[in-house]
Structures are given as C-alpha cells and as structure tokens.
N, C-alpha and C positions, 0 to 999 in steps of 0.2 A: 504494500500500500504506500503510495507516495505521500510526501509531507503535505502537499496541497489537498489531497483527498481527506487526510486526517483533519486538517484545518477546517475543511468544509463540513465534515461530520460534527466536529465540536461546535461550530457556529450554528448548525441546525438544531442542536440540543438546547438552545436557549441561553447559552453562555454569553452571547454578545450583548444581552440586555442587562447585564450586571450593573449595579450601582457603583459609581466610581469610589475608590477607597483611598485612604491615606494612612501612612504609618505614624503612630504616635509613640515616642520612646517611653519606656517604663523606668521608674525609679528602682534602684536595686532592691529595696525592701518589698515593694509590690511584686517585682519579678520573682523573688524567692517565695513569697506567699503563694503566687500562682503555681510555681513548681510543686509546692506542697499540696495543692488542691486537686491534683490529678494522680492517678495510681501508677502510671508508668511513663518512661521516656526512653531515650537512646543514649547509651554511653559511646563516646568516640575516643579511640585510643590508637596507638601504634602497635602493630603486631607484625613481626618479621619485616620491619622497615616499611610497612605499608599501612594506610589508614584502615581501621576496622570499626564497624558499628554493630552494636548488639542492643536489642530491646531488653529492658529490665524494669521490674517494679522497684519503687524507691520510697524513701521517707526523707523529710528535711528535719534535721535535728541540730540545734545550736548553730544554725546558719550553714550547715554542711549537708550535702546530698549523700545518703547512705543506701547501699543495696547489698544483697547477699549473692554469692556466686559459688558454684560447685568447684571442688578440687579439680584441677586440670583444665578449667575453662581458660580461654585465651586471655581474658582480662585478668584473671587470677595469676596466670603465669607472667603477664606483663608487669603487674604491680609487685609481684614477688621478686622478679629479676631486676627491676628498676624502681626501688622504693621512691615514692615521690614523682612517679611518672606523670607528665602533663597529660591531662584528659579534658574532654569537653562533655557536657551533658546537655542534651537538647530535649525540650518539652514544648508541646504546643496543644492548642485547642482551637482549630480553625474549622468553621462550618463549610462543608464541601459545596453547598449550594449558594450561600451568600458570600462566601470567601471572607467572612469577617471572623475575628477572634484574636488570638495572641500567640506569640512565640517567644521563648526564653532560651538562652544558652548560658550555662554556667561553665566557666573555664577555670581549671585549677589543678592542684596536685592530688593524685590518688594514692592512698596508703591503706594497707591492711590494718584493721582494728584488731589489736591483740590483747588489750587490757580486759581481763575477765568481766569486770563490772560493766565496762562500756559494751562489750560483746553482748552481755545479757540484756542491757538496756536497748540496744539496737534490735536484737532478735524479737523483743516484745513488740516492736513497732512494724516489723516486716513480716509479710505473709507471702512466701514464695508462690508463684503461680505456675511453676513447672514441677514435674516429678523429680525425685531424687534428693539426696542430701545437699544442702547448701552450707558447706563447711566454712566459708570465709565471708567476712563482712568487709566491704570496701567503703572508704569515706573519701569524698572529694571535698577538699577545703578550697572554697572559691577564692580566686585572685581577681576574677573579672566576671561580673554578671551583667549581661546585656539582654534587652528584650524590647518588644514593641507590641502595640495593639494595632490591628487592622480595623479601622472604623470607617463608616460612610463619610465621604467628603461633604463638607457643609456647602 
C-alpha cells in the first residue's frame, strides 16, 4: 500500500476534522502527579548498546518512579551491570479520537533497591501484572521531568 493511499484512508476516517491542538508545558510537580495517576508506562534504557523499551507497571514514591522486574530481564541486567544507568520513563494518556491528553517523560538514574525496609515498602505498592517472580525493584531518581498537555487551541 502506498503512502498516498494510507493518507487517503486516514483522511476518510474523519481525522481531518480534528480540533486544532496546542501543547501546554506541565510543571514538574503536576507531571509527577500525572505519572502516579496511571498504572503503567514504558521504561527506556540501553541494552547491548542499543535503545530498548519495555512496558511496566509502576508507582511514584518520594518523587521517584519504582517498578519491579524479574531476574534476568534486560532492564535488571542493565541496572545491575551499570548501577546508576541513565533511563527514561514515559507515561501518557492521550485520547485516540480527540488526540487530547498529556504526556510525561521522567529522565534519571536507575538503581536496584536493596534496603530490606525500602524493598518491603515498594512491594506493598506494586502489583505485578505478568506471571512469575518479580525479584528486583528498580527506582528511577528523576534528574529531569518534562511533560505537556495537548489541549484544544483557543
């Protein structure tokens, strides 16, 4: 199928009648609050010198994004091999029909949580959504939090 036929198909589905939108930057506090308001996002990290992305469920605790991962998972190996690995965490809620909503990216350093008290506290907040043992807790300490809302143009 050619690019032009795909464009025509999209146009005939009513997408050309969309309300014009604008991007409104979010303050860091609001952006982190929004991250905590949804159950999952995507962690972005380097694996074998290439970018990798994995969906995970998460919690926001003390301003950090935390999630659990199984032994042997790519992100677990990355964080174990390079403690303090730079990662990004992307979360959004955008309506597919109106194309309105928000998007946030948290960029920072990922580390394994090893303190038993902290591990217990994090496990109480996280409910893994895949089968198997989730042996490790990863915490991303934000260095940069950016986000925006997509709103109708006035």
